[in-house]
N, C-alpha and C positions, 0 to 999 in steps of 0.2 A: 416682481408681483406688485400693484401697489399694496401698501403697508396702512398710509395714510389715517388718520384713526374714524375721521367722514366718512370713510367708503365704506359698502359692502366688503365680506370676504370675496377671491376670486371667485369665481362660480365654475368650478370643474366641470359638473354634470353638463356644464352648456358643448362641451367639446364634442364632437363626432366625427366619422367618418362618411362619408359621400359617394356613390356614384353618378355620375356626371351624363348629362345625353351619349358621349361616343363613347361609355363604356369606363373611360380613365376616373379615378378618386380623387379627391381632396379632402383635404379636412378644415373644418369650420372651428370655428378658437374664438374667444371673446378676446378682443384689442385693450394690451395691455400700457404701461410706462413706457416698457422695455423694447416696443415695437416700434418707437420712435426711425431709428435709422429705416427701417420696413418701409416703413408707410415712404417714407421719404425717394425714398429706390423705386419704389412700387408706383409714386405718380409720376418719376421722370419717363414711364415708359408707356405711359399712356399718351393716348394723342392727344394734338390741340383739340381737336373738334369731340372726342369724349372728355375732356376736361369744361370746355365750355357750357355744354348740356348738364353737365354736372348743377356749373354755379352758375347760370346764364351769362355769364362775361366771361372775355380772356382771364386764363389766371395761369399764368407759367408755371410757376412753383407755386410751392406753400411756405408761406412763413414762418416762423419759430409759433409764434401766436397758435396760426393755426393748427401744426404738427401738436399742440400743447389740448388743445381742444380735443382731436381728435384721438390725443392718446392718452385723454385723463376724463374716468367712467366713476360713475359710483355704482353703476349694476342694476340701475332700477330706473331712474328718471333719466340718466344716460347712458345708450346703450352702444357699443358698436363690436362689430363680429366681421374676422375675415375670413376668407375663404383663400388657403395656401398649399403649394406643391413646393417640395422641395424646400420647405422652410420659409420659402418666399409670397407673401404675397400678390394672390390671381385678381381679386376682388372683394370689396370690403361692404359693408351695411354699416346704417345707424341709424337710431331714431332718439326723438326729445321731445321729454312730455309738455305738455303743451296744454296751455287752459282754454275758457272758451273763447279769448279774446285773441290766442293768437301768441300769444307770452310765455316763454318756460314756466312751468308749475311743477306741481306734487301733486302726488297721493290727498284726495281721492279725486283727482282730475284725470279722465281716464283714455287720452287722448292724446295721439303722438307723432312726429313727423319724419317721416322715414323719405331715405336718400339708399341710392347704391351708385358706384364707380366700378366697373370693371376695367380688367387690362382689356384693348380690343385685340392682342391675337389669341384673348379667352371665350371673347364674345363670341356667342352660338351654343358653346356647349351645354349649357342650362346651369350655371352659374348661378345667378343673380337668381333664376325661380327655385333653387335651391335655400341661396340666402334669404327670400320672403320666406320660405317655409319653417327656416329653424330663428329669424327673428321676429315673429308672429307668434312663436311658439311660447319663445321670453317674453314676448309684451304681455302675453296673456296672464302667466306666470307674476308677471311685476302685478296687474290692476288694469293693467291695459288693453279698452276691448275694442280700438278704430284705430287706423290709421289714416291720417291725411299725406298726399303725395302731394309735389308744385310742380309739370314737366313743359318741358319746351313743345309744343304742336310736333316739330323737325323729328322731335325723340321717338321714334316708333315702334323702337324695337324695346324699349324700356316703359313706354304706353302698354304695350304687348303682354310684357310681362306679368305688369298689372292688371289687365283685365282678362287673361286668361287663367290665373289663379283661383277662380268659383267661386269666393268671394262675392255675399252681396254688396253690391258696389256706389256710391253716384259719382256724377262726371259734372264738371260747368268748364266755362272760357270765363276768364277777365283776368285784363290789361296783357292783351296776348299770351296769357298762361293756361294750361289743363289743371284742373286739378281734380282730384281724383280723392276719392273717402270710399271707406269700406270695412266694415266691421270683421273682427277677425275671428271670432265663434266659425268654428267648421261647421259645412254646409255638405248636406250629400254631392254637391255638386267642387266642391270643391275638394274632398274627400277622393271624389272620381276621377279629380286631374292628378291628386297626387299621385295615388294607384298608376295611373297611364303611365306618368312620368317616370317613378319608378320604375316599370314593365320594360317602357323602351334599355332605361339605363342596364336595368342588369341584363335586358334579353343582348343587348349589344353587347356588353361586356365580355359575355359567357361568347360570345362571334367572335371576340377577337381573341380570345384563347384558340378555338378552335381551328379555326379557319385566320390562320396568319400569310401574311405573304412572303415572311422569312423566319428560320428557326436558329436559335446557337445550342447549341447541348455541352453546357460548359460542364468538366470534369472526364472529359472524351478520353479514356488513359490512355498513354503511349505503346501498348502492347492489348493483343487481342484477350475480352474475358472482360468484368465490371462491370457495373451499372450500366454511366458513362455510355461505353465502350457498344455497348449491347443495343442502348439508346438510338444511341447516332448507326449503326447499322439496321436494325430496323425502320427508321425513318430513309433514311438512304432508300432499303429494297423495298418500302414501299413504294418507291415509285414520285414521292412528293415535290409538286408542283413548281411549289417558291424556292427561295433561294435557300440552303443548308450550309453551317458554317461550325466547324469544331475548335472551342476552347478549351486546352489544359495552360496553365501556367509553366508548367513544367513542360514543355516541349522545347527542344535546344534551337538555338540560335540556328536560322537560315530553313527551318523544317516548314516548307508551309502547306502538307497536303495530309491529311490522316486517309487511310482507306477512298482514297480518292475523294474529298470534300473539303475544303478547302478551310486552311489549316492556322488558328492566332493564338496568341500568349494570354490575351487580355477580352473582352470583352468591345475595349474601346479599340485595339487598334483595328477591327470589322468596319470599312469602307461600306458606311452606309446603314439604312436602317437597319434594326432587331424589333420583330414585332411580339416575337417568347422564346424567352431562354427557361432551356428547361435542365434543372441542379441537380447534379449529377456528385459534387462534395461531401467530402468531413461536414457534418453539423456545425462545428467550429470553425467553418472557414465561406460560411454559408453568408455572413453577415458582409462581409469583404466583397461577395462578390455581388449582393441586392445592391450597393451602393455603387457599383461598375455599373450595373446594370442601369438604376436610376440614372444617373449621371449622362448614359449614352444614349436615354430614352427609350429603353425596352417597354413595350406596353403593360406585359404579363407575364407570371412566373408559372411552372409547374415543377416542382422539390420531389425530387424521391428520396432525396435522400432520408435517414434513419436518424433518433438519438433527442428524438424532438419531446412533445407529451405526450406518447404511450411508454416514455421510459423512466416518468414520473417526476417528482414535483421539479426538479433545476430543470428537468426536459419540459413539463410545462410554464415555466416562463422564458424558456428560451425561446416557446414557439410565439409567443404571445408578443417577445422584444420582433422575432422576426415579421409576426404582419404588420405592427409597429410600424416597421422599420421603412415596408416594401411601402406601405400603406402612402407614406412619407413623401413618395415620386408619384405616388397616384398607380402604382399596380397592382392588381389584383395576382394573388394566388391561388392556384388548385394543389395542395397540400398542406403539408410537407406529408411524409411517408407513403406518398401516393404510386399508383400501379403506376399513372399517364391517363394519355388519350387517344383518341382514335376518331380521324374522320376519315368515311368511305368515298367518299362524293368525288367523282373524276378532277373536279376542280381544282382539288384542294389534296386528295390522298397524304392522305396525314396520320402516322402510327407513330405515335410520340410518349410508348410506351413500354413495357418491358414485355409484351404477348409477342413472338418470332414473326406470327403471322397475323395476316386481318381479312377477317368475314371478307363477300362480296361482297356492295352494295346490297343497301335490303331501307326497310320501311319501318326498322326498331329502334328507338330512339334507350339505351341502356345507362344506367345509371346504378353504381356501385361505393358502399361507401370503405368493404374491407377489399381491397385488392385478393386474398386469397379464393372469396364468393367473384370478385370480376372474372379471375380467370375461369372458374367452374362455371360461370355460366358464358363467355367467351367459348369456352371450347364445346356446350353444350350445342351455343349456337353454328360455331361451326365445323363443327363432326355431325357427320348422321350419326351420330350412338346414344349409349345413354338412355337406348329404350322409346328413347323418341325421333325418328326420324319424318326426312323433309322439315328443314328450315328452311326459312327467310333470312336477309339479309339485316345488318345494320346498318343504321344510319349512319351513329354518332356514338361515342362512348367516354364515356369519364370516368375515371376510379379517383375519389376524395382525398383518398387516405385519411388521416385527420381533421379536415373537411375547417381548416382555423380562416379559410376564410371564407369562400366557394362553395356554396352547400348545395343540394336539393334544390331550394327555392330556386335559387338562382338559376340553374342548369333547366326547371321545366317555366321558367320566363324565358328562355332560350326555343326551347320544345313545340313552347302554345303555338308560335305561330312559325317556326320551321317549316318550310313548304317537303325536307324530304322524310320528314317521319310522319309517320300514320300511328303510332303507336307506343308508347314509352312504357319502361321498365325499368322497376326500383329497387334494389337492394337497398334498407335503409336498419344502420343499430341503435342510429338515434334520432329524433327530432329536434334544433333548436328552438325551433320560433315555433311552435304549434298552428297559433293562430293567423298565420301569415301561410303555412302550409298548409289548410284543412283551404283558406280560401284561396290560394293557389290551384288547388287541387278541383276543389270545385268549378273553376273556371277552364281547368283547363279540360277533363272529363266531359266536359257542356262540349269540346270540338272531336279529343280524340280520345282512347281507350287509355285509361290510366294505370297499371298493374302494382301492386308496395307488395313488399315479403319483408316483416321486420325480425331482424337478428335480434338476442338481449333482452329478451317481451317477457322474462322473466328473475330480470335483477337489473346492476346496473349500464347506463352507459362504460362503453372502452375507453378505459382510460385515458386515451388521446381526446376524447370528446368535450369541448368544454359547453355545455346543455346545463339549463334548467332544470333543476328537479319540479316532478309534478305529483301529484298526488293520486289521480287518477287509476286505476288497475287497466292492464292491458288490453280488457275486455272492454273498458270501454274509452278509448283509446281507439280501438278499433273500429266499434259500434258508430262517432265521429268521423270515421273517416269512409266509412262507407254512405254514411249521411253526405257525405260531399260527393259522392260517384264515385270513389276508389275503389277498385276491385281487390280485396286484403285475400290475400293466401300464405298457404303457413309453410312452405318450402316451396327453395330453386325449384324445384321439379312442377312443379304446380304452375311456378312462373310465368316457364317456358314454355309449359303447357300451354296455358290462358295465350299468355303473347303470340302466340303461332295459331291459333284459332282466331284472332282478333285482326291480326297483319295477314291474313287471308283468306278469309271468308265474312263475308256480311252480315248486320246486324242481325241475328231472326228477332221476327215478330212478334213473338210470344212461345209458350212452352207445352206446343203443343209438339211433338218428336214422333220420326215413324221410322221404324228400326226393320233394315233387312239387311242378309244374309246370305249366304250357304253352310250358314253354323248353327244348328235349332238350339244348344246350349250359350252358343255366345249370344245368341238372340236376350234368351231369358236370361242373362247376366247385367247383358245390358236396359235392357228391361226395368230388373229390379231397382239395376245403381241410380237410372230416372224415378221412380220412384224415392227416393232415400234423399235427390237432388230436390225433390219438388218440382221437378217438370212432369208434365204427363203425355203421354207416351201411348202410342197404339200399340196391338200385339202382334211382334213379330213379325215377319213376312220372312219364311223358310225357304231359300231358293233349291235347297238340296246344296252335297257336294256336286253334285252333274251340273251346275249351271253353266253357260259361257260365260265368257267377255257381253253375249246380245242379251242373253239371259238379265245382268246385271242392266245393263245400259237402260232397258226398257222397265224392270221395278224400279228402278234411281228415277226415269220420269214419270211415268206414273207421279209415283209419291211427290216429286216437286211440284207435281202438277194440280196437285190434290192441295181444294182451300182450307181443307181441316189439317195442314202440316204445316208450320212454322220451320224446322229443319230435323234435319234425315242421319243418321247415324249409321253408314255400310259396314258391317262385320264380314269377314274374309279369314276365309283358313286355308292350307296348302293341299289342292286335292294332287292323288297322285291316278296316275293312267294319261293313255297316250292324250286324251279328249280332253284333259284339264285343259283349264284356264292359264294364259301365260303372263306374268310380271305384268308387262309392257303392255299385253291386246287389254286388261283390266283396267290398266292403272287408264289408256286412255278411250274406253269404252266408260269410265268415269269422271271423267274430264270436259268430253263432249257431252253426256249429259245432264254438268253442272251448269258447263258455258251454256247452253239452251233458255235454264230459268237463275240465270246471278244472285235472282232477290233471297235464295234461302242458303243456310251452311250447309254446307256435309263436309261427314266428319266420317274417318276412318280407323274403325278398331281393327291390327291384322292379326296374328298369329304368326311370327315367324315368315314370313312370304318371303323371303330373299330381296330381290330390288322391287317390288311394288312401293313402298315409300318414298323411292327414291324415282320412279318412276312419276309417281305423280305431283313430286316437288320441284321437276327436273328443272325448272327456268329458275330456280330459287336459290340453285344449288349454292352451297356455302361452302365447298372443297378450293382451297388457294388456287390463287391467280397466278399459276405458273404451269412452263409447258413441261414437254416431256423431258427436253434435252436441259432443263433447267428446276430441277428438284429445288424445292421451300429448303432454307434451311433446318432442322432438325423436325425432317416431317417425319409424318410418321411410315411402318410399311403399309404396306398393302392392306386396303380394305377389306373386311370380310363378306362373305357373299351376299349377308343382309345391308352389305353398305356400301354395296357396286352399284354403279349408274348404268339402265340400260340406256341405250340409244334413243332417244325419245323426247319431244320437246314440248313445254306447252305451248300452246298458242299464246303470240303474245295479246298480251292485257287480259289472259284468262286467272279467272282465282283460280290460285292452287289448294290441294287438299292434302288438310293435317290430316297426317297419318297416327293412330298411339299404341302401344304394346298393349292397353289394359281397357276393359269397357271404363274401370272404374274414373281411370283419368281422362278419355274422353270426355265422358259426359260430366265429370267436374269440367270442367273446363267450359263445356254447354249451358249449366248452369247460369254459371258467371257471368258468360253470355248473356244470358237473356236477361237477370236480373239487373245490368250494368245498361240492355236496353231499356228496360220500363224506368231505370233511373230517366235514362235519356228523355224520355218520353215524358215520362212527372215532369223534367227541367228544364222540357220547354215552356209548362204551363204551371207557372209557381205560384204556391198559395201567397194568401197575405195575412201581415199580423193584423187581426181586428180590432176595432176602436169598442171599449164599451161605455155607455154614455154614465153610467155612475160607478167608473173609476177616478177617484179623485186624489192627481198625482201630486197638487199641492199639500196637500192637508197632509199625505204622505209622507212630503220630504220635512215638513216644517216637524213634523212628530220625529222624523229621525234625525234630525239634528241637533230636535234638546235631548234625544237620548245620546248622540253621542260623544252631546258635553259634556256626558258624566266619566267621560275615559275614550281611552283608544278601541275598545275593544269590551264586547259582553253578550252575554243570553238576554232574550227581552223574560218578564215573566209575565205569569199567562195572559192576566190583563192587555198589558200593553203588546203580546201576541194578536191577541185578537183585537184590538185595535188597529193596527196595521195591518193587520190581513182585512179587516172589514172596509178599509179605505178605498181597497180593490178586490171590493163586492164575495171577499172567503168568507161566509159565516162561519165561526168556533163553535160548537155545542160545548156550554160552559160543564165546568167539571168541577165540584164543587168539594174542599176538605172536609173529611170524617176521620176526626181526629178520634171521635170516640163514639159508641154507637147512639146516643144522643144528639150526639153531630152528622151521625147519617143520615140518621129521623129526618131534622129539623129543615137538612139540607132537601130528601127527598119529599119531601112537604110544599119548597119554592118550587122547586122543578116542577115537579108531578109526579104521577105515577104516569105504567111502569118506570122503572130504574133499574140502571146499572150499578155495582158493585165491584171496582176494579183496586188490586195494588199497584202501586206506580214505582217502588220498589226497582231501581237500576235494573238484579235479576229475571225479576217477574215483569218489565213493563213489556208491553206489546207481545206478552208471551201467554196467549189464552191455553195454550195445549198445555202449561203447566199448572194449570188450577188455578191462579193469582184473579180470574175474572167469576164476575155471576150478573145474571141476564136476567131479562124478565122477571124481576122482582115487581109485583105487581101490589104490596100492601105492608107496614113497617112489620108487623111478623115475619112475612121475606126476607126484608133487610137483616131483621136481629139476628134473623136467627142467623144468617151470609154470615152477616159480620162475625160470629162468634165462629163458626166454621175456619175464614180463612186466619184467624187471629191465633185459632188452635193448630194450625196447619203449618204456619207459615210466618209465626212469632208478632211481636210488641205489632200493635198500630207503628209504636216509631221506626220501626224496621219496616215495616210494609208501606208506610202513607196512603191510605187507601182514601179513596174521592167515589163519591157517586157522580155519576150523568145520567141525563134523560135518556131513554132507550133511542134509539132511530131504528127509521126502518127496515127491515132486515135483507140484503143484499150479497155484494162480493165486495169483501175485506180488501182496498190494495192502497197502494205508498207513494207518494210525490216527493219526488227532492228534489232541491235546486243548491249549486255548491258553485263560490268560484274557484277557478283553478288557478294559480298562476304564472302557468303556462300555455292551458288549452281554455281558459277562459270560463265564461259562464254558462253550466251545463244544466238539462233538465231531467231527472232519472225518471223512467215510473215502473212499475210492477204488485204481480199481489205481496199482498200481506203473509206473511205466514214465515215458518222455519223451513219448509219443505223450495218452496220457491229462493231463500236465502242458499241454502246449502246448493241446490242449481245451478246456483249464478243468474236467476231469467230476468233480467232485468235491463232495460232499453232506453239507449240517450240520445239526446239530441242536444246540439246548439242552440244557446239564447242568444236572438231571439227565433222563437217555434212561430211557424207560421199553420195557417189551421189546416194544410195538405199535412205537416208534419205532424203534428197532432192527430192526426188521423191513424197513420200510418205508426206513430208511435204509439198510441192501443191495441195494435194489433198485430206487431211486433213482436210481442214476447211469445214462449212458448206455449205460455196457461191460458192465453187470449180465450182458446176456444168456453172459456167457463165463465167468461164474460158476454160470451156470447147465443144462452142458452142450451149449453150444453148436456147430454143425455136427456131432455125437457124441463130444466130445469126455467125459468123466465127470464129474459136477457135483463138485462143492464140497460142504465143509462145511460151507452156510451159518448150522447150527442153532452148531459151535463159532466161528462168526466175531460171529454176531449174540452169542455168549456174552463173547468180546471185547472187545466196545465195551459192555457192560453194566462192566464189569468196569472197563474204566479211565474209564467216566462216575463209578462209584460212587466209583474215588478220588480224582479233583478236586473232586467233591462232599463227601466228608467233609472233605476236607484244602484247602483252600485255598491252602496255600503252595504247593503241588503247580500252579508258573499254565502248565507248560508240558509235554507231554510225546506221543514220536515211539516209535512201532512200524515200522519199516520196515527190510527188506522185514518180511511177514508173508507164507507160506507158505499157504496154504490147502490143503489133500489133500484128500480126495476122505472122507477117515476120519479126524479131527483138524486142527489146522494147526500151524506151526515161526512162533515170532515167534528171528528171526535178529540183527534189530538192535535196538536201543532205544537212546533218551536222557528224560534227565528234567531239567527246570529247578525249583529251588527259589526263592522269597523271597517276603519276608513281603506278605503278599496287599493288593490293594488295597483303599480302604478303602470299605464294601456301601452307599450309601445306599436302598436297600428293604429292607434289616434297621433302621434305626434308626428314629426317632422322628418320624414325619409335620415334614416341615417343605417350604415351599417353594423350589427355586433360589436361591444366594443371591447377590447382585449389592452 
């Protein structure tokens, strides 16, 4: 590294791993004096044409002076970055700070010339675009605000790199050279371009893992049993469409096959490319395997080996080394400690997992961080048991294990555009990048349902997961996920219940539910469940136990044709007698009626109805795809009567009707679908962040800068808080200190009667229920008497810290808070003031910036919201003024990330207007935001 005293210290924080357009990875890092040989070797592999485009003249080799210039940087005015794969350069970029005359300069000059060179073999992979993002971030950090680049007109690829970046730019042509100048300040368009490139790259990286053309299982044992041998058999038995290899370094000389699969002692011995390697060797041998895979050009790894971060600190360091080593060769990793991956597409048929059976192809994408939960979910979706019958199939399955590299965010990028996936189900034990997850979830949910259950909700993340800590409680995180359109459920049973409905039925247009069936009691239970879920059920229609299949068909047809109905729940119990309806006949009747009106969802609540559920979902059975003469390994015995499949098939393209064993489960799934459908309709017409003419953003910024000059972080005093909030149109009622009765009387005269006397000691603040507040004091006599009562009850004025405040119009007391969480970002919270709301956790949350529509829904989303709208004859509060206050606080925190916490408590919302009676603000230098910087993979 460079150690000369005239140079800055090596900026290690500029190092980053990035995903390229084709799904591979590269390492970006600063160029140092130690890179001279690498630079020369890199340059020798660049074509003469590319050299000509870079230097505007034939330039066959670099001189010693060139090598010195391109490897000696001060990391301020002269910076060079390289993209590397396998430790060797594949591309370089550099900037040189220049003055107004175009000659080398130092700060305060804020312009720099930038130039790229990409090895021909790696052009078209998006390397230059990634380097531009990173060199731009470096330049902004060093006070450079504008780049200039001179490009030959024929160098269309490089011109496109600059013009497609989304920055504000100027273009000119002089002396046969195109000159491009562009500002480095991120714009909405540049961020959109960055996100789009990130999406394409990460989706492609997952696609390479899930649809490889060739797979090698490394660690396939010579004797039956063991993890590697099991995975090898599972891939083979699933009918994998690509080339499959077994690798075991202990194979005897001359052995060419293992279980009918071509076998080798090393991946290096395989004649041909290997796209995916499944690694199932002991942890201490994985490093050697990764090296062999990297040198052979393997594109990705599924590491099922254990012994990593889940085993403690030593394993965590081993896991970090594994990720760093794999990325050196441009490979991505699922795992370690992974259960594996499945792709049921007939074009792939890959079961690179420990699951012995593969579900039939379906429309559900399934992600699980836990192998055990992955097994449970696959089992529930594979067999028609566990209380939920009639199951649709899986498109792809990923169990990420310790998720050291590939995470749920990456898989979401893939599923967003995957034509084989209609519904996404995820089991998450940790969210490594909540900001990014909510952004991706919102985009995904706008196109297809995303259902999430969170494990480890009330404790730390699993030991194997390296995630940033969040100060937000689970309830807050859940609220933010719902804001992003995520269907949040509490159990894997609910996850499957919701997934079945969303995968098989259309979304409901509203909350109105028709209930019909042959059991009055079951209909009433369903009715009550609908009310509990906030739905609007019609009175149940009892068809009686004598109802025939024709009766069910007619009743369902009438309900679906009713414009006052948005969904139908059919309840059914077994009937006894010669004339009772059969399972197959009832299933056919319901499917026929539903097919005639396909725009409304239909659910069935059944009670031990034999094969009804199977008949309803015959076309989507996920039973093993094996014939009677070839039973699957470890296949279960004959299914009980409730799981046997009648000889009926749903018409091609028909909606398959999900069946549930309990009314509560069916209605809960329906309620989630109703809420999600409403979110989709709202998302189609997003709100806006209003502009307010009286906001003084510059004045607030100047005040904040001046205050922060005092130190790293501080809680503002009363006057400073009032001044800052006033810049955003938030007026706080002054509270004057009253250290003595005479001081209280003087404060009251200044403010004007009537006044309030409050104790502000921490144990009494905002606790009117404890008696530390006296209201509507009309004159000095009442004030002095109240002052004496407070000091007699609670202690000396020094202990009470009393203040006097002018009375505000009576109304509903609420609390508004905003906080910047290091993991989730800026969050706005709202609830009613008082111990009862705090005890019940009745607080609503939204991510900042908040739109007008979100502010409207925020006010209405708490359980105690009726108190704001004239509950039991009270005067309705001015909710428009309240929504405006929420929007102003959101704007303050969004415009100034140095404002890390705001609390307005209490805010009295009257019939006309509101009064902010208490406020506190905390300032600090904002935490770094990885969502605004260049694309990068999590660092290890």
